C-alpha distance (Angstrom), angle and dihedral (degrees) to the residues before:
residue distance angle dihedral
M1 . . .
P2 3.77 . .
D3 3.75 119.0 .
G4 3.83 111.9 -84.2
A5 3.83 92.2 11.3
A6 3.81 95.7 114.1
P7 3.79 96.9 49.5
T8 3.83 90.6 45.6
R9 3.81 88.6 53.5
R10 3.77 94.1 47.2
R11 3.75 89.1 50.0
W12 3.77 92.8 50.6
L13 3.84 92.3 49.3
A14 3.76 91.3 49.2
S15 3.73 88.1 53.4
T16 3.71 98.4 52.7
A17 3.76 131.6 72.8
L18 3.89 87.9 -93.0
G19 3.66 87.8 76.4
T20 3.97 124.5 -166.7
A21 3.83 92.9 -65.4
A22 3.70 88.9 60.2
L23 3.80 91.1 51.0
G24 3.68 89.9 62.3
A25 3.81 91.3 50.3
L26 3.80 93.0 47.3
R27 4.00 95.6 49.3
V28 3.82 126.2 82.7
P29 3.64 102.3 -88.3
P30 3.82 114.0 -111.2
S31 3.84 90.6 -122.3
A32 3.90 91.6 59.0
S33 3.76 119.6 116.8
A34 3.81 117.3 -85.7
D35 3.85 84.9 -122.0
V36 3.79 89.9 66.7
A37 3.91 109.0 96.3
P38 3.72 129.3 -168.9
G39 3.92 107.5 -74.6
D40 3.89 92.7 34.9
A41 3.68 117.3 133.0
V42 3.81 109.9 -89.2
S43 3.71 133.8 168.4
G44 3.80 109.0 -80.5
P45 3.70 124.5 -130.7
A46 3.80 125.4 -85.8
P47 3.81 107.7 -78.7
E48 3.92 94.0 -111.6
P49 3.73 96.7 76.4
L50 3.81 95.1 49.5
A51 3.75 91.4 43.0
S52 3.58 89.4 54.5
L53 3.81 94.4 49.1
V54 3.79 88.1 51.5
R55 3.79 92.6 51.4
D56 3.82 90.3 52.3
M57 3.85 95.9 47.2
A58 3.75 119.7 103.8
V59 3.78 116.4 -112.3
A60 3.80 91.6 -118.3
D61 3.81 88.6 54.3
K62 3.90 91.9 46.5
V63 3.89 91.4 52.7
G64 3.85 90.4 48.0
Q65 3.74 90.3 56.9
L66 3.81 89.5 62.3
F67 3.86 92.9 63.7
V68 3.78 132.4 85.6
T69 3.70 119.2 179.7
Y70 3.88 143.3 147.2
A71 3.80 134.3 -104.1
F72 3.81 129.6 -160.7
G73 3.82 117.7 -116.1
D74 3.83 143.4 62.0
R75 3.75 92.1 -115.2
A76 3.80 128.3 51.9
D77 3.84 91.2 -126.8
T78 3.78 94.8 37.7
A79 3.95 116.5 174.4
D80 3.84 93.0 -177.4
P81 3.95 103.8 133.4
A82 3.72 91.2 -136.5
D83 3.85 93.0 52.1
V84 3.73 93.1 43.2
A85 3.84 91.0 51.2
E86 3.80 93.0 51.3
N87 3.86 92.6 45.4
R88 3.74 90.4 49.9
K89 3.72 94.1 47.7
R90 3.76 94.3 48.2
H91 3.79 104.9 31.1
G92 3.81 109.6 9.7
V93 3.77 95.0 -114.9
D94 3.75 136.2 94.7
N95 3.81 99.9 -124.2
A96 3.78 150.0 -8.9
Q97 3.79 93.0 -82.3
Q98 3.69 92.6 58.0
L99 3.77 91.0 43.3
I100 3.82 93.1 55.1
D101 3.83 91.3 47.5
R102 3.81 94.4 49.7
Y103 3.73 98.3 45.5
R104 3.86 103.5 24.0
L105 3.78 89.3 -131.6
G106 3.78 123.9 -153.3
G107 3.72 95.8 -151.3
I108 3.89 147.4 0.5
V109 3.72 124.3 -141.9
Y110 3.93 120.5 -147.9
F111 3.82 125.6 -137.2
T112 3.68 137.5 170.1
W113 3.73 92.8 -131.2
S114 3.91 91.2 56.5
R115 3.85 86.9 57.1
N116 3.80 92.4 -118.4
L117 3.86 95.4 127.3
R118 3.70 115.2 64.3
Q119 3.93 105.6 129.2
P120 3.81 137.4 -26.4
T121 3.77 100.5 -93.2
Q122 3.87 90.4 46.0
I123 3.69 91.5 51.6
A124 3.77 95.8 47.3
E125 3.91 87.9 50.1
L126 3.68 91.6 49.9
S127 3.75 91.7 52.3
N128 3.71 91.4 50.4
G129 3.76 90.9 47.6
L130 3.69 90.9 53.0
Q131 3.75 91.5 49.1
R132 3.76 88.9 52.6
A133 3.70 92.7 50.1
A134 3.76 90.5 53.0
L135 3.81 96.7 46.7
G136 3.68 93.9 41.2
R137 3.84 92.1 71.9
P138 3.83 118.0 86.3
G139 3.93 105.2 -87.1
G140 3.79 88.4 5.9
I141 3.76 119.7 -179.4
P142 3.72 126.9 -150.8
L143 3.88 118.5 -104.8
L144 3.76 133.1 -115.6
I145 3.68 102.3 -131.9
S146 3.79 111.8 -159.9
I147 3.69 142.8 -178.9
D148 3.87 139.6 180.0
Q149 3.72 100.5 -113.4
E150 3.79 99.4 150.1
Q151 3.93 89.2 142.5
G152 3.74 121.7 -132.6
V153 3.76 113.3 55.2
V154 3.80 93.2 -6.1
N155 3.80 103.2 59.5
R156 3.79 116.6 138.4
L157 3.70 98.1 -178.4
G158 3.82 100.0 49.0
A159 3.87 114.3 178.7
L160 3.86 91.9 -6.3
A161 3.84 88.7 83.1
T162 3.84 138.1 20.1
Q163 3.82 111.4 -62.9
F164 3.92 119.5 -145.4
P165 3.74 124.1 -172.2
G166 3.78 97.1 -107.2
A167 3.91 134.4 -120.9
M168 3.70 104.3 -50.9
P169 3.74 96.1 49.4
L170 3.83 85.6 51.2
G171 3.80 87.9 50.9
A172 3.85 87.6 52.9
G173 3.79 89.3 51.5
G174 3.83 90.8 44.7
S175 3.89 92.4 -159.0
F176 3.83 117.0 146.6
G177 3.79 85.9 -164.1
D178 3.82 95.9 51.4
A179 3.83 91.1 50.1
L180 3.73 90.3 48.6
T181 3.87 92.4 48.7
A182 3.68 91.5 47.8
A183 3.82 91.0 53.9
R184 3.76 94.7 42.1
I185 3.78 95.1 53.3
T186 3.87 93.9 40.4
G187 3.81 89.7 50.0
S188 3.72 94.4 44.5
E189 3.87 92.0 53.9
L190 3.89 89.0 46.1
R191 3.81 89.6 53.2
A192 3.82 90.9 51.8
L193 3.77 86.8 55.7
G194 3.86 93.6 51.8
V195 3.78 92.7 -106.6
N196 3.79 106.5 134.9
Q197 3.82 101.1 177.3
N198 3.86 132.1 49.2
Y199 3.75 123.2 -163.5
A200 3.74 91.4 -135.3
P201 3.06 157.4 142.9
V202 3.69 106.9 52.0
A203 3.94 104.9 -138.5
D204 3.85 97.1 -174.8
V205 3.82 117.1 122.3
N206 3.76 106.9 -132.6
V207 3.76 102.3 -141.6
N208 3.78 97.3 147.7
P209 3.84 112.4 74.6
A210 4.00 86.7 -160.0
N211 3.74 92.0 61.1
P212 3.80 105.5 137.4
V213 3.64 99.3 -168.8
I214 3.86 110.9 30.7
G215 3.79 109.6 32.2
V216 3.89 109.5 121.8
R217 3.80 88.4 10.3
S218 3.87 85.6 80.4
F219 3.72 126.4 72.1
G220 3.80 88.0 -124.4
A221 3.80 146.3 -86.9
D222 3.80 98.7 -56.8
P223 3.79 113.0 90.9
A224 3.64 92.3 -155.6
L225 3.77 95.0 53.0
A226 3.83 89.9 45.5
A227 3.71 90.4 51.4
R228 3.88 95.9 48.6
L229 3.90 91.9 48.9
T230 3.84 94.4 42.6
A231 3.71 90.1 54.0
A232 3.81 89.8 47.2
Q233 3.82 92.9 53.9
V234 3.78 92.3 46.6
R235 3.72 89.8 56.0
G236 3.82 92.0 44.6
Y237 3.82 91.7 53.7
Q238 3.70 100.0 38.7
E239 3.82 109.2 34.6
P240 3.96 117.1 95.5
A241 3.66 116.7 -104.1
P242 2.98 137.4 -50.3
H243 3.83 93.6 27.7
G244 3.86 93.7 40.1
A245 3.82 143.4 4.0
G246 3.85 104.2 -106.8
V247 3.67 95.5 -126.9
A248 3.88 128.0 125.6
A249 3.85 113.8 -97.3
T250 3.88 121.0 -149.9
A251 3.77 116.9 -150.3
K252 3.85 109.7 -154.1
H253 3.05 153.5 -119.8
F254 3.85 106.4 -2.4
P255 3.09 128.8 -131.7
G256 3.87 86.8 18.1
H257 3.79 133.4 -74.8
G258 3.80 97.3 -163.7
D259 3.74 100.3 103.9
T260 3.82 101.1 52.3
A261 3.89 129.9 120.2
V262 3.85 89.7 -174.2
D263 3.86 123.9 75.3
S264 3.79 106.5 -132.2
H265 3.67 92.2 -145.2
Y266 3.74 87.9 70.7
G267 3.83 107.1 21.6
L268 3.79 141.2 7.8
P269 3.75 113.2 -94.6
L270 3.79 123.6 -141.2
I271 3.82 117.8 -144.5
T272 3.74 114.3 -160.3
H273 3.76 97.4 -168.4
T274 3.76 114.7 137.0
R275 3.86 117.5 -127.8
E276 3.81 89.4 -103.9
Q277 3.97 89.3 50.6
W278 3.80 87.8 51.0
E279 3.61 93.9 50.8
R280 3.80 92.8 47.8
I281 3.74 100.3 41.7
D282 3.81 117.4 14.5
A283 3.85 101.8 30.5
L284 3.99 96.4 54.8
P285 3.83 96.2 76.0
F286 3.85 92.3 47.4
R287 3.83 90.7 49.1
A288 3.63 89.0 51.8
A289 3.76 94.0 49.3
I290 3.92 92.1 48.8
K291 3.80 87.8 49.5
A292 3.79 89.3 52.2
G293 3.81 89.2 52.5
V294 3.79 99.2 -108.9
D295 3.83 111.8 -166.9
V296 3.73 98.8 -148.0
I297 3.86 138.9 20.7
M298 3.75 120.1 -161.8
T299 3.91 123.4 -145.9
A300 3.61 130.7 -126.3
H301 3.75 129.4 -131.9
I302 3.71 95.2 -132.4
V303 3.81 136.6 118.3
V304 3.82 118.9 -128.3
P305 3.72 108.5 178.4
A306 3.86 92.1 -171.5
L307 3.79 87.1 58.8
D308 3.74 98.3 38.9
P309 3.84 119.9 7.9
A310 3.76 93.5 -166.0
G311 3.77 89.3 81.7
D312 3.81 97.5 -127.4
P313 3.81 118.3 143.0
A314 3.70 114.7 -100.2
T315 3.74 92.0 -109.3
L316 3.87 88.7 64.0
S317 3.88 97.9 34.2
R318 3.84 117.9 108.6
P319 3.77 92.5 -171.3
I320 3.89 89.2 56.4
L321 3.92 101.1 36.7
T322 3.71 97.9 35.8
G323 3.88 105.6 18.6
L324 3.85 97.8 43.2
L325 3.80 108.0 21.7
R326 3.86 100.3 34.6
E327 3.90 102.5 29.7
H328 3.87 104.7 23.4
L329 3.79 98.1 37.1
G330 3.81 95.9 28.1
Y331 3.63 99.2 -131.0
D332 3.64 117.7 163.7
G333 3.85 103.6 169.0
V334 3.73 127.6 100.4
V335 3.84 120.6 -60.8
I336 3.63 118.3 -155.3
T337 3.88 127.4 -169.4
D338 3.68 122.3 -122.5
A339 3.82 110.9 -110.7
L340 3.74 107.9 -51.5
D341 3.90 92.1 -148.4
M342 3.93 89.6 71.5
A343 3.75 118.2 110.9
G344 3.76 91.2 -127.1
V345 3.80 94.5 71.3
R346 3.85 98.0 35.0
Q347 3.91 101.2 57.4
K348 3.73 100.8 80.9
Y349 3.97 103.5 35.7
G350 3.74 135.1 27.0
D351 3.77 122.4 -98.1
E352 3.78 90.6 -106.6
R353 3.83 91.2 59.4
V354 3.70 103.2 39.6
P355 3.76 97.3 75.4
V356 3.84 91.9 46.1
L357 3.87 91.0 50.5
A358 3.90 92.5 46.8
I359 3.80 90.3 55.0
K360 3.86 91.9 46.4
A361 3.68 89.4 48.6
G362 3.79 91.6 56.8
A363 3.72 106.6 -89.5
D364 3.93 117.6 139.2
M365 3.77 101.0 -169.5
L366 3.76 130.5 38.9
L367 3.88 115.8 -152.1
M368 3.83 121.8 -151.8
P369 3.77 107.5 -23.6
P370 3.79 109.7 -163.1
D371 3.74 92.1 -117.1
L372 3.71 111.7 24.0
D373 3.85 94.3 -169.1
I374 3.82 91.8 57.5
A375 3.81 92.0 42.9
Y376 3.72 94.1 49.3
R377 3.72 95.7 46.8
S378 3.70 92.7 43.9
V379 3.91 91.8 56.4
L380 3.85 89.9 43.9
A381 3.70 91.5 51.7
A382 3.84 92.6 47.4
V383 3.89 88.6 54.1
R384 3.75 93.7 47.6
S385 3.73 90.6 48.4
G386 3.84 95.0 47.1
E387 3.78 95.4 -117.2
I388 3.79 85.5 117.7
S389 3.78 107.7 35.8
Q390 3.84 124.4 -132.3
A391 3.75 86.3 -121.2
R392 3.92 91.1 54.2
L393 3.78 90.0 48.7
D394 3.73 93.8 45.9
E395 3.83 91.1 49.4
S396 3.83 92.1 58.4
V397 3.84 94.5 42.6
L398 3.69 91.5 51.5
R399 3.81 91.0 52.0
I400 3.82 89.3 51.3
L401 3.89 94.0 47.5
R402 3.91 91.4 47.3
L403 3.92 89.0 52.8
K404 3.85 90.2 48.6
A405 3.90 88.4 48.5
K406 3.77 89.7 46.5
R407 3.76 92.3 54.5
G408 3.72 92.8 49.1
L409 3.80 97.5 -111.9
F410 3.80 97.9 132.2
A411 3.82 89.0 54.3
D412 3.86 96.8 44.6
P413 3.71 125.9 -16.4
Y414 3.79 96.3 173.1
V415 3.91 132.5 96.5
D416 3.73 133.7 -159.2
P417 3.89 107.1 -103.6
G418 3.75 90.3 -167.4
A419 3.91 90.3 61.2
A420 3.75 96.3 46.6
P421 3.69 100.4 89.6
G422 3.79 93.3 53.3
R423 3.85 90.7 53.1
V424 3.74 102.8 51.0
A425 3.88 129.5 67.6
T426 3.73 88.9 0.6
P427 3.81 120.7 169.1
R428 3.82 92.3 -107.7
H429 3.80 90.0 51.4
L430 3.81 94.9 44.9
A431 3.72 88.7 50.6
A432 3.74 95.3 51.9
A433 3.88 89.4 50.1
Q434 3.78 90.8 53.9
R435 3.85 92.1 50.9
V436 3.76 89.0 49.7
A437 3.83 92.2 47.7
D438 3.89 92.4 48.0
R439 3.80 89.9 62.0
T440 3.90 95.8 52.2
V441 3.76 105.5 61.7
T442 3.80 115.6 109.7
L443 3.77 124.3 -155.7
I444 3.73 104.7 -152.7
K445 3.67 103.4 171.3
D446 3.88 136.8 11.1
D447 3.76 107.1 158.0
A448 3.88 90.3 153.4
R449 3.79 90.1 56.6
L450 3.84 84.9 -131.5
L451 3.82 97.4 149.1
P452 2.87 138.2 118.0
L453 3.78 95.4 39.7
P454 3.80 119.8 -149.4
P455 3.67 114.5 -106.2
G456 3.86 124.9 -135.4
P457 3.76 137.0 68.6
G458 3.82 128.4 -54.5
R459 3.78 101.4 70.2
R460 3.75 123.7 98.4
V461 3.91 112.3 -142.6
L462 3.74 123.9 -167.2
V463 3.99 111.3 -158.7
V464 3.69 114.1 -162.1
G465 3.77 126.4 -173.9
A466 3.73 143.4 149.4
D467 3.85 96.8 -118.9
E468 3.60 121.2 60.6
N469 3.77 98.3 -147.8
A470 3.74 94.8 44.1
T471 3.92 92.1 44.8
G472 3.88 86.5 52.5
V473 3.78 93.7 48.8
L474 3.83 90.6 48.9
A475 3.86 91.9 45.1
G476 3.74 90.7 50.5
A477 3.68 94.4 51.4
V478 3.76 92.5 49.9
G479 3.75 90.3 43.1
R480 3.88 90.5 56.9
R481 3.76 87.3 64.2
G482 3.73 93.4 66.7
P483 3.95 108.3 -94.3
S484 3.60 122.4 121.0
T485 3.76 100.4 -109.7
T486 3.85 133.8 -160.2
P487 3.79 121.7 -170.6
L488 3.80 121.4 -147.0
A489 3.72 122.7 -176.8
T490 3.77 113.9 -166.0
G491 3.91 102.1 177.3
A492 3.77 124.0 -110.8
R493 3.95 91.1 -80.0
P494 3.76 107.2 34.7
G495 3.69 117.8 -165.4
Q496 3.80 123.0 -134.3
D497 3.90 92.8 -93.9
R498 3.79 91.1 56.3
I499 3.81 92.8 44.4
D500 3.88 88.1 51.7
A501 3.69 90.6 47.2
A502 3.91 91.6 53.4
A503 3.81 91.6 46.7
A504 3.86 89.0 53.9
A505 3.72 93.6 46.0
A506 3.87 89.2 49.3
R507 3.91 92.7 57.5
V508 3.74 90.5 62.3
H509 3.81 94.9 49.9
D510 3.78 128.5 75.1
L511 3.84 95.3 -136.7
V512 3.86 135.7 14.9
V513 3.78 122.6 -148.7
V514 3.92 109.7 -168.3
A515 3.72 122.6 -171.2
T516 3.86 116.5 -154.4
N517 3.60 128.0 -161.0
R518 3.88 116.5 -162.3
A519 3.70 89.2 -31.2
W520 3.81 86.2 158.9
Q521 3.86 87.9 80.2
V522 3.93 98.1 27.5
E523 3.83 111.0 79.6
E524 3.81 90.7 -172.4
Q525 3.82 90.0 61.4
Q526 3.74 90.4 49.3
R527 3.85 91.0 51.8
L528 3.76 89.0 49.4
V529 3.80 94.6 54.5
G530 3.80 90.8 45.8
A531 3.82 91.4 55.2
L532 3.80 91.4 47.4
L533 3.85 89.6 51.1
G534 3.82 87.4 46.9
T535 3.68 93.4 61.7
G536 3.80 91.9 70.5
R537 3.76 94.7 -127.4
P538 3.76 119.5 127.2
V539 3.80 107.9 -88.8
V540 3.94 128.6 -166.6
V541 3.74 113.2 -166.9
I542 3.76 116.9 -156.5
A543 3.83 119.0 -169.7
V544 3.77 107.7 -147.6
R545 3.70 99.1 -171.4
D546 3.82 125.7 9.9
P547 3.75 113.3 26.2
Y548 3.71 94.0 -144.6
D549 3.79 97.9 88.2
I550 3.83 98.4 95.8
A551 3.77 88.0 71.6
Y552 3.71 87.2 74.5
F553 3.71 101.5 51.2
T554 3.78 104.9 27.1
G555 3.82 91.1 168.0
A556 3.71 90.2 73.1
P557 3.93 103.3 113.5
T558 3.75 98.8 -158.7
Y559 3.89 123.5 36.4
L560 3.77 133.7 167.1
A561 3.71 132.2 -178.7
T562 3.81 124.1 -146.9
Y563 3.90 95.2 168.3
S564 3.81 85.9 -147.2
F565 3.83 143.7 60.9
S566 3.83 94.4 -152.3
P567 3.79 115.4 128.9
P568 3.73 95.1 -108.6
S569 3.81 91.4 53.5
L570 3.67 94.2 48.2
E571 3.92 89.9 49.3
A572 3.70 87.2 49.9
A573 3.79 91.5 52.4
A574 3.80 87.1 56.1
R575 3.72 93.0 48.3
V576 3.82 89.6 53.1
L577 3.79 93.3 47.7
F578 3.75 91.4 54.3
G579 3.82 98.2 41.0
E580 3.84 96.2 -110.0
C581 3.80 92.3 126.9
E582 3.79 130.1 14.2
P583 3.85 118.3 -110.4
T584 3.70 95.6 -114.1
G585 3.96 99.1 158.3
R586 3.76 117.4 112.5
L587 3.91 128.0 -154.4
P588 3.80 108.3 -88.4
V589 3.75 88.0 -169.1
P590 3.92 130.7 35.3
I591 3.77 117.0 -113.4
P592 3.88 112.3 -132.2
V593 3.79 128.4 -148.0
A594 3.79 111.8 -89.3
G595 3.76 108.4 -88.7
Q596 3.89 93.3 0.7
P597 3.94 107.2 82.4
D598 3.85 89.3 176.7
R599 3.90 92.8 62.8
T600 3.82 120.5 72.8
L601 3.77 119.6 -139.9
Y602 3.77 91.7 177.9
P603 3.83 124.5 13.7
Y604 3.73 129.4 -129.9
G605 3.94 108.4 -89.1
H606 3.85 92.8 30.5
G607 3.69 118.3 144.7
L608 3.74 137.8 137.2
G609 3.85 135.2 -139.8
Y610 3.82 122.3 -147.3
G611 3.80 111.5 -58.7
G612 3.85 92.6 25.3
């Protein structure tokens, strides 16, 4: 915590309607375990002080609490010309500090592309700077600082923090304890950076192999498995240390995005599940998240006619957000929309109406509207005209403030930047991530009885893959076991010249390891694998994302799935190749026959040990 931060915070609390009594209620109690750090989940105050605070807030401040967006820059007061230019272009301000002051924001979300995430000390200092900007305003309220750190394919921090395999690999491992560990470590590292909310876990049940946006972000196709691991991750993120991380979890995307063939970033998906199917498939993980006490649920920009025949996306549907989520499932936590700049929510209504309709539907927080000024003024006008009642506005603001109090932000929203580097990507955390990854690899096919490979020198191995970095990591892992190893990155869509070059290289090697990445929808990768198989050299195919690729080159004799190209997953693949750990993962989704989704090539739960 920065020098002087705690006294400043106490003076502010004493000056607000919360009063000094509320300060004691909002702070971590003295009797709490020494393992409970600032930001851990603690009992919130009685509702009266927060309700009093809401009543005393200006309407403009209340409306600001509903919004979460991004700002460019690695400092709250950035003066970097590139950051200033982007902030002016998108928000009409120079930096995050001005953005918070102008719109009284309830939260900020971090991204790599907005240049927020450079290194641990910087991120922690940015978080503190944002909190100071929020609290420096008259009647200022601490911020929710959020990130999409799902792990696996959605990993904003990369090598700055501990990398875990992601949801579907955890589904393949099937371990409640491993899912909890991944969330607990991820969350504890986020907390050290001043991030108090993670937009995870994904609670969608991926029953559609052609899903272009969820896929391996889901735990799998079994609702019971997804429910169990969703609950584990909610606990891992939210429970106080040492059993949890003390950050807010966000179960997404309600009412369930797992059976879509359209990416809601670019279109509006239609879900044809009946109400009975929804109850049996999609609802289970959200019920489990609610039972586990999830702080936040994120909406989906999808149309589900069985749940709302009006054809509105769920984000804007009162029958779904209020009728199903609030009343039917009994959820009274914070509801946040998925990003409002996505095409799925913008097709039917204009950008000025979408945020108003989302609040009327039952949402509390509005994430990343495409034009913050239009969105803010539209909601403010709707409140002043009575379209959104004061009572409805206060209901959402009170939920938001309760969440902030629960996460300890009124007591102390700051972190120690100097300590951050020693709390992220630690040897203990990295070792834990590797142990988890080692239990997720699935051996789907080994007709050639090729595995395990003998370690040691003398063998020449060609490692082929789409991505240069991942190919290099995998080649390095194989090379450490003794073989002379050559990495060859082809790109995700290799042309015929690259395919021919890869085949030529294969002919002068003793073994080929080829990593595929969504080859089920990339014909060029399918041709590449076919050419490598045609060389007559032994070939091991590793699907480093969706496991469905094998359906498009069934002649491959040896096939593994890691469901992830994170470094621990690639290391785990090498360990399985050389017999250092057993391939204990089991398919958390069925693999259908290519072009025949109703026929199963490999069933749910399939997985081999060495020797078939």
